[in-house]
C-alpha positions, -999 to 999 in steps of 0.1 A, spaced: -630 -584 656 -607 -581 625 -610 -549 600 -617 -568 565 -615 -554 533 -635 -564 504 -634 -556 465 -658 -574 439 -672 -572 411 -705 -575 390 -728 -568 362 -761 -552 357 -791 -571 352 -819 -563 326 -838 -552 359 -816 -523 367 -828 -490 355 -816 -451 363 -829 -453 395 -815 -481 405 -780 -465 413 -794 -439 433 -813 -466 453 -784 -491 460 -763 -457 472 -793 -446 499 -796 -481 511 -760 -485 513 -754 -458 528 -782 -466 556 -771 -501 561 -734 -492 565 -734 -463 591 -753 -490 616 -730 -519 608 -698 -500 609 -685 -505 572 -668 -482 550 -665 -479 510 -666 -468 477 -684 -481 448 -676 -475 409 -699 -479 380 -695 -477 345 -700 -500 312 -727 -516 329 -701 -529 354 -694 -523 391 -666 -526 416 -673 -520 451 -649 -522 482 -662 -527 516 -640 -523 548 -654 -530 584 -656 -563 606 -657 -595 592 -694 -604 603 -706 -572 590 -682 -576 561 -695 -606 552 -732 -602 558 -732 -570 534 -713 -593 506 -739 -620 516 -769 -593 512 -754 -577 479 -752 -615 463 -795 -616 467 -794 -584 446 -815 -592 415 -800 -559 403 -768 -571 398 -752 -607 387 -717 -626 374 -707 -614 414 -671 -622 414 -645 -615 445 -614 -598 437 -601 -596 468 -609 -602 502 -579 -592 532 -577 -585 568 -566 -551 576 -545 -531 602 -566 -497 592 -591 -488 569 -587 -463 535 -624 -452 531 -632 -443 564 -648 -409 559 -675 -425 540 -705 -454 542 -702 -457 505 -685 -429 482 -693 -434 453 -674 -425 416 -689 -418 382 -684 -433 346 -663 -401 333 -637 -397 308 -611 -392 334 -610 -423 348 -601 -435 312 -558 -430 320 -565 -444 354 -581 -477 335 -552 -477 315 -525 -474 342 -544 -508 364 -554 -527 332 -546 -535 297 -572 -512 284 -586 -475 292 -621 -496 293 -635 -501 327 -640 -537 332 -629 -548 365 -636 -589 354 -597 -578 338 -580 -568 369 -562 -582 400 -568 -581 434 -538 -557 442 -545 -531 412 -586 -530 422 -573 -518 456 -548 -494 438 -569 -482 411 -596 -474 440 -574 -454 460 -564 -438 431 -602 -426 424 -607 -420 463 -580 -393 457 -592 -382 429 -627 -371 448 -605 -356 475 -588 -336 449 -623 -323 432 
C-alpha cells in the first residue's frame, strides 16, 4: 500500500472549548498509533492545520472521521500526495501550540505574521510544517 500525506486546514466552532484540544490530541494519538498514522497538528488564532501520513486507506478513513467532528468546520484539503517516506515518523501526533515564535515562520511562508492556514499553498504548508517540526526537535 502506498504512503500518503494529507494536509488540511479548519476553523474551530462554538462547540470548541479549553478541554477540546486535549481531547483531540489524546484521541488522535491513540487512533493514529493503531492505524499507523503519523503527523503534526498546529493550532493558533482559532485555526488548525494538520498533516497526516500513512497508508492511503488509513489517511482517508481518518480524514473522513475528522470531517464529522463538530468542533471544527470549513475543513479544506491543502495538499494530498503520495510520498516515498514520512517526515513526521517520530510522532503519532506532534503538537505545535501558538507562540510568538511562529510569527517569523508564518511570514516566511505566507503574506502575514498572523497564522491563517487558508492563505497558504500546499507546498508552502508542507515546508512550514517541516520548519515547525525542526523547531520542536531543537527545543
